[in-house]
Every structure is written in structure tokens, then in C-alpha cells.
N, C-alpha and C positions, 0 to 999 in steps of 0.2 A: 452542429453546435454553434459555431459562431461565424461571424462574418468578417473577420479581419484578414486581409490578404496575407498570403503566407510569408511575405518578406518581413512582416511584423515581428514575429518572434523567432523566426528562423535565423536571425542574425548570428547567434552563437553556434549554429549547426548548418552546414551546407549539405551534409549527408550523414547517414547513420554512422559512418566510420571516420568522419572528418569533424574534429571538435576544436574550437578555439577558445581561449580564455579572454572573453570580451568583458573586461571589468567595467566598462561604461554601461553595459547592459545590466549587469548584476554585480555591483561592487562588493557585496558580501555574500558568501554562500549561505543558502538557507539551511538551517540546522534541522535535520529530520530524524525522527525515530519511526521505523517501519514495522508495523505489526500485522502479521499475515497468517491465514489458515492454510497456507501452501500445502498441497497434497490432495485435497478434495477436488481441486480444479487446477488448471495450469496457466490461467491468465496471471496468477500471482508471480510466476517466473518471468513473464514479460514485464510486469510492473517492477520487479526487482532489477531486471536488466536496464529498464528505463532509468531507474534511480541511480544505478552505477554509472550510466552514461552522463547523467547530470553531475555526478561527483567528479568524473573525469573532465568535464567541461568547466569546472569551477563554480557551477551554479548551485550545488548542494554539498553539504557535509553530512554524511551518514553517521549518526551517533550510535545506532544499534539496530538490530534486526530481530524482532521478537516473534515467536511462534504462538498463535492462539489455539492451534490444533495439536492435540496430544498424540497424534499418529507418530509412531516411532521413527519414521523417515522424514518427518517435516523439518526438524532442526538440522539433521545431516544434509538435507537438500538445500536448505538456506546456506549452510556452510560451504557446500559445493559452489554455489553461485558467487558467494563472497570471495572464495579462494580463486575462482576463475578470473575475477576482475582485480585480483591482487590485493584484496582486503580480507585476508584469512583471519586477521585478528579482531575483526568487528565483533562486538558482543552479541551473543545469541542467547535468548532465554526461552523457557517453556513453562507452561502452567505447572505448579507443583501439586496442586490438588484441584479437583473439580474440572469443569470444562468439557469439551467435546473431543472425541476421537473419530476422525473421518478419514478413511483410507483413500489412497490414490487408485481410482478404478481402472486406469489405463496403463498402469505399471511403468510410467515414465520415471517415477521417483526411484524405483529399483535400478533402472538403468543408470541414472545419475550417480548414485552412491557406489555402484559397481565399477563405473568407468572413470570417474573423476576424483582428484585428490580432495580429501576432507579430513578433519581431525575429530569432529563430533560423530560418534558412532550411533547414537540413539537419542531421541528427544528426552528420554528419562535421564540421560547423562548431562544435559544442559542445566545451567543454573536456573533457579526460580525466576520467572519473568518479572515478578514484582520487585525483587531485589535488584535486578538489572535496571528496571525503570528508575528505581529510587536512586541508584548510584549515578546513572547518567544525568538525571535531572538535577541532583544535588551539585553536580560539578559544572553546570552550565550557567551562563549569565541569566539574570532575571528576564522574563518575558521574551525568551529567545528561541524556544523549541516549538517546532510544528510536529504534531503526532499525526501520522497517516496510518489509518487502520483499514485493512482490506479483507478482514475476516471477522471472527466473532469478537464480542466485546468483553470476553472473559478476563483478560489481563487488566483492562482499564477499570472494570468493576472492582477487582481485587486491589488495584492501586488506590482507588478512591477510598477504600475501607482500611487501608494500611495505617499503622500507628507509628509514632516516633520510634526510632531505633538508633543503633550506632552509626547508621549511614547518614541520617538527618534527624534533627530534633523536631522536624515538621511532620504532622500527619499527612496522609496522602492528598487530601483535598487542598490543604494549605500549600503543599509542595507544587501541586498543579497550578494553583493561583499565582504562585511566585515565579514559576519557571516556564509554563507553557503559554505560547502565543495563541494558538488555535488548534483545533482538532478537525481533521478531514477524514470522513468515513465513507466507505463504499457500502451502501445499503439503503433500503427503504424504497417504498413505492409511492410516488407523488403525482398529483396532489390527492388522488382519490383514495389511496390506501390499499393495503393487501398484505400478503405474507412474503417478505423478502428473506432469502436464505440466510444471509449473514446476521439478520436480526433474530429470526425465530429459532435458529439452531442453539443459541444460548439466550433465550428470551429473558430470563431472570437478570442476567448481566446487562443486556441491552436496555431493559426498562430502567434499571438502576442508573446506568451511565447517562442516558438521555434525560433523566429526571434531575440528577444531582450534579452533572458536570458543571463546573463553575465558570465556564467561558463559552466562546463562540464555537459552534459545530457547523461545518459545511458538509452537506450530504450530496454525493453523486449517486443518484438512484439507479435501480435496476434497468430502467428504460433507456438510460444514457448509453452505457457500455454495450447494451444488447445490440445496438445498431452499428457499432463500430467494429468491423472485422479486420483482424490482423493475423499475420503468421504465414500467409501464402508466399509473399516475397521472401520472407526469411527462409522457409524450407526449400525454396527454389534457388537460393543464392549459392555462391561458391564458398561460403564460410564453412570451415572445417573444424572439427574437434571443439565444438561449442555445446555446452550443456543446455543453453537456451534453444538453439536450433534442434537439438535432439529431443527436447521436451515437446516442441511443436510438431516435429516430424513423426513422433510416436502418437501424440495425443490427437492430432487433427483427424487422421483417417479413422481411428477407433471411435471417436466421438461424433463422426459424421460431419465435421466442420470443413467441408471441401472448399468453401469460399473464405475460410479464415475463422479464427476463434473470436468470440465476443470479448471486448476489451474493457470489462468493468473496472478491474483494479488499476489499470494504467491511467484511467481518467482521474483517480484519486491522487496518484503521484503527480500527474500533470498539475492539478490544482495546488497541491502542496508546494511545488517548486515555483510555478509561474503565477499562481492565483487564478481567479476565474475571469477577470476582465479580459475581453477580447476573445475569449473562448466560449463563455456561457453567459446567459442572463441568469438572474438570481431572484428568488422569492424568499422573503423573511417571514418567520413565524415560529411554530412549535410543533415538534413531532410527539406523538403519544403512542406508546407501545401497549397494546391490549394483552390480556392474560394469555391468549392463544398464540402470541408472537406476531400477530399482524400489527400494522401501524396505521394511524390516521394522521391527518395534518390540519392544523389551524393557522390560517394567515394572521399575522400580527406585525405591524411595523416596529414594534418594540421587542419582538422575539429574538432570542439568542441563537436560534437555529435558522439555517439557510439551505434551501435545496436549489440545485442548478437546473437550468433548462437549456436544451440544445440551441446553439447559435451558429457556430462554425459548420459549414457543410460537412456531412459525414465522411465523404471521401477524402477531403482535405485533412480532417482530424485523424483518420486512419493512417494516412501517409506520414503525418507529423509524428504519431506515436510509433509506428513501425520503423521509421528511420532511427529512432533512439533505441528500440529493441534490437536493432541489427548492429549497434555499436559493438566493436571488439575491444578487448583490453589494450590499454596503452602499454608500451614497452617500459619496464621498470628496472 
């Protein structure tokens, strides 16, 4: 993906378990809402671990962790990871109506909720994701929030359509305009187009969001994370009692990922925290979602959509990401 030597951005991280608060590098933590379909795949767990490492380093502030997958173990599994990293009180929301239910095919989610502490017992027990979004956004400074979505666009579609309420006098679109700095989404096939899982699974929401979102959207497409394999160093490490390691330890053999799992979702978190410069080249234009859930792309220098192209060498990016996935909780 990119070609900047690793000393570049590694300044705040010497290894996955060694974090420093280098305020000269990132004087203000990036405010992030993380929206995930965690359950259908397990790179979401790696992405959430990456994000918690960024929060422990002072580079990010996690405002909320939303489920776009209505699978009953999605919200509890998110809560497990948050609790493991000492952030058990982070808001978790789940779609109240509509959306997709996609189960965990390798049963790692069952292991997480059976083995590790959590307070949310089922996704249906979690608050409505739209209300969680509205509460978080209404409480934040203007143009300060980065939304990172690594699953379906269900929640964002509903947020866009939401109306003024006792949380905020602003409708969803106006609230987004007021509070959101940019949206980073994992999904799409560029530049030629095709069917991307995160887009076609709720194609109605995807089409609506990409057509009406009132700001910049950065896409990390399927081809990016597909080449970046992580997890092998993690499962061979001496880390113990880690839901992140357990997820990859269970998932990798069952999915046949003997060289590591594709790191689609981690690339979205990376862009949300660090930006794309030095990691990726970018192409500006417009994504168009077709009725069958496939997408196509139109180049345009005036477009509000951007997709990224690999720049840093794949092996370097894999190590950069996995170092952060291997971060362990700070003593609290």
C-alpha cells in the first residue's frame, strides 16, 4: 500500500504492546464511532482491537461501538472486546428494525461470550443504534467525529432518515452535516466495479447512504484488505486470556486461513485514525450502487467519494496492523 518507511508512523508504537503518548505526533485524539457487522467474519475483532490500541496510545477516542448485524451474539461480542480493554461502558447499539442477521460460521463468538466478562447478553437487548448515534453526535463538538463503518450501511441509512427528537432538534442529515468530519467505509470494488459483501448485503441502505451522505466518504475496497494477512503472529504469541487471540485461534484453521486472515476492516480503522497519506494513494470520484448491490465508479476531481490504492508494501502494512492487534490492555 504505501511507500513510507516504517519509522514514519511508528513513532507512537515501538511494538504492539509498547505504547507511548506522543502528543507531538497527534496532539488531539481522533474521535471515532465504530460501526461493525462483527460475527459474520472475524477481521472485525482485529479492527476493534486495533482501535482500542489507538485509544490506549492517545491517538483515538472511541465514542461508541455500533452493531450493524442483528445476529444475537454481535453486540455481546463487541461488549466482550470493549470490556477486555477496560472500556466496558462504551455505548453499544444494534438495529431496532430491518437490517441483516448473519451468524458466526466458525463459532468463535460463542467462545467469547462463554469465556469472557460482558454485560450485554443479546443484540436485541442493546439500545437502538440510531438513538445511540444521535446521542453521541449531539454531544460532540461540530465537525469533530469520524465514522468508521466496516459492515453494512444499515445504521447510517436509518440515521440519515431520522427526524428531530428529544435528543436533538436536528434531523439526521443536518446532524451529520453539523457533527461528522468524514466517513470511512470498508467496502466496494474499484475501479471496475462488482459485488462487495458489505454493500450488497443491505444494498438498499448502501445505495441510500452513498447517494445522500452530505460529506466526504473514503472507501477501502475489497482488493486492499484481501492482500494483507494478519493473525499468524498473534496466535503464535505468548499472549494469554485474550478474546482477540482466541477469535483468530479458532477462526483461522476453520476458515483455511493458514497464512493469516484478510485484514479488510483494519485498513478502515487505520485510515480513520491516521488518514490515508503515506499509506495509500487516492482517487476521487463517485460510487454508484446498482439495484443488484454491485457498484461502479466514476472518476471526478469534484467528487465527494474517494477510494484508496495500495502504496505501502503489503508485508509492511501487515506488520503495522498486527502490531496494534497484539496490543494488550493497559493496567487500570
